[in-house]
C-alpha positions in Angstrom: 0.0 0.0 0.0 2.9 2.3 0.7 4.1 2.0 -2.9 0.7 3.0 -4.3 0.6 6.0 -2.0 4.0 7.0 -3.2 3.0 6.7 -6.8 -0.1 8.8 -6.3 2.0 11.5 -4.6 4.7 11.5 -7.3 2.2 11.7 -10.1 0.3 14.5 -8.3 3.4 16.6 -7.7 4.8 16.0 -11.2 1.6 17.4 -12.6 1.7 20.3 -10.2 5.3 21.1 -11.2 4.3 20.9 -14.9 1.4 23.3 -14.3 3.8 25.7 -12.6 6.2 25.4 -15.6 3.3 26.3 -18.0 2.3 29.3 -15.9 5.9 30.6 -15.7 6.4 30.1 -19.4 3.3 32.1 -20.1 4.5 34.9 -17.8 7.9 34.9 -19.5 6.4 35.1 -22.9 4.4 38.1 -21.9 7.5 39.8 -20.5 9.6 39.0 -23.5 12.3 37.0 -21.9 15.5 36.1 -23.8 15.1 32.7 -25.4 18.8 32.0 -25.2 18.6 32.0 -21.4 19.1 28.4 -20.2 16.1 28.5 -17.9 13.8 29.9 -20.6 15.1 27.3 -23.0 14.5 24.5 -20.5 10.9 25.7 -19.9 10.2 26.1 -23.6 11.6 22.6 -24.3 9.4 21.2 -21.5 6.2 22.9 -22.4 6.2 23.4 -26.2 5.6 19.9 -27.4 2.3 19.3 -25.7 1.2 22.9 -26.7 2.1 22.3 -30.3 0.3 19.0 -30.3 -2.9 20.6 -29.0 -2.6 23.5 -31.5 -2.1 21.0 -34.4 -5.1 18.9 -33.3 -7.3 21.8 -32.5 -6.4 24.8 -34.7 -9.2 26.9 -33.3 -7.0 27.3 -30.2 -5.1 30.0 -32.1 -7.2 33.2 -31.5 -6.7 36.1 -33.8 -6.1 39.5 -32.1 -5.0 43.0 -33.3 -1.4 42.2 -32.7 -1.3 38.7 -34.3 -2.3 35.3 -32.9 -2.8 34.3 -29.3 -2.2 30.7 -28.5 -4.8 29.3 -26.0 -3.3 25.8 -25.8 -1.4 26.4 -22.5 -4.6 27.5 -20.9 -6.4 24.3 -22.1 -3.4 22.3 -21.0 -3.5 23.9 -17.5 -7.2 23.0 -17.3 -6.6 19.4 -18.4 -3.8 19.0 -15.8 -6.0 20.5 -13.1 -8.7 17.9 -13.9 -6.1 15.1 -13.8 -4.9 16.4 -10.4 -8.4 16.4 -9.0 -9.0 12.8 -10.3 -5.7 11.6 -8.7 -6.6 13.3 -5.4 -10.2 11.9 -5.4 -9.0 8.3 -6.2 -6.3 8.6 -3.5 -8.8 9.9 -0.9 -11.2 7.0 -1.7 -8.3 4.6 -1.1 -7.5 6.2 2.2 -4.4 8.0 1.1 -3.5 11.7 1.7 -2.1 13.5 -1.3 
């Protein structure tokens, strides 16, 4: 049972870390951070593939604005990750684990 609880906690906190990476990447893109910075490069390498996948599968996530296009895929990805975190937490609570 201890192994299952550890797996639930690891998956929950990995999803939480990834959500924070998405939020930080969004803030850095608004500020206009230097892409040659190693931290910005790491965050872009970590978050870009799922966002590109969502944009390819659902092209309506690119919203046109006065200044170009606005990509809504990180917001959708944050919502999906939030739902997964709730599901993991609910299942863990039903099994008697604290996440």
